[in-house]
C-alpha positions, 0 to 999 in steps of 0.5 A: 352497803346496799346500792342506790335504788334505780329511779323508776319514773322516766324523766321528761326534757325539763327533768333531764335539763334540770339534772344535767344543770345540777351536775354543773353545780355539783361539780362547782360545789366539789371544786369549792369544797376541794379548794377551801377544805381539801376534802369533798362529798364522796358520793358527789365526787364519785358521780362526777367521775362516773359521768366524765368517763361514761361517754357512750351511755345506754341511757341519760340516767346511767350518766349519773348512776341511775338515781337523782340522789347521786346529784343531791349536792348539785340539786341543793346547790342549784335550788339555792342559786335559782332561789338566790339564797345561801349560795356561795358566790364562788360556787355560782361563778364556777358553775356559770363559768363552766357553761361559758366554757362549754359554749367555747368548746362546742365551737372547737371541733378539733378540741371536741375530737381530742377530748373524745379520743383521749377520754377513750384512753382514760377509760381503759385506765379506769377499767384497769385501775378503777375510776377513783384511782389517782392515775385516772384522776391525774390523766383527767386533770392533765386532759383538762389542762391541755385542752379546756384550760388553753382557751383565753377564757379560763376559770380561776379557782380561789381557796386555801393556797396551801391546799391548792398547791398540795400534791394531787390537789390541782388534778382533782380540781381540774377533773371536777372542772372537766366533769362540770363542762361535761354536764354543761354539754349534756344540759345543752344537748337536752335543750338547755340555753343560758337565757332560760337560767334567767327567765325560767328560774321558777320552772327549774326549781319546780322541776328539781323539787318534783324529782323527790316526789317520783 
């Protein structure tokens, strides 16, 4: 299999914001897929893992693997959300909830420090076992459970009860939620703000559609 080609055109601030927000909604879609079916888009999942473990990226693009098509699920989902068409209500709720959770995290310096330290240790696991190994996913899920899920505001995932309680599934869902918060932080760092989600829907849609022209 040939590697995904690297995107040649540099992104401006709007492009970076849009792709970071697409990462949030890619995580939301993966959470929904896992909770309802037990399966998810493999490329989308691998991109979320890479983004979570890449805490000191050499460039913005390297966070998601260099090409925006690695965020294709998120781009398509975000376009549907911004157009108010064909968007699953649960996916919308998960996406916006991750943004709210990110805002609470930003105000908690101790938790931010804990996340950074422990992600460093999980990176060591990933180097040894591989990013997609169940030990790595278990550690990321545990990290989410012991940090972000302790806030009074929590994300409640709905789906097939037997799947939600099956072996490894809670860790996978928590890992996807952690990735979504990671992308939400990235979105904020690039200048993204909640009010723009309401008043700049058209600009976000145009930016996402222009990516495919690059």
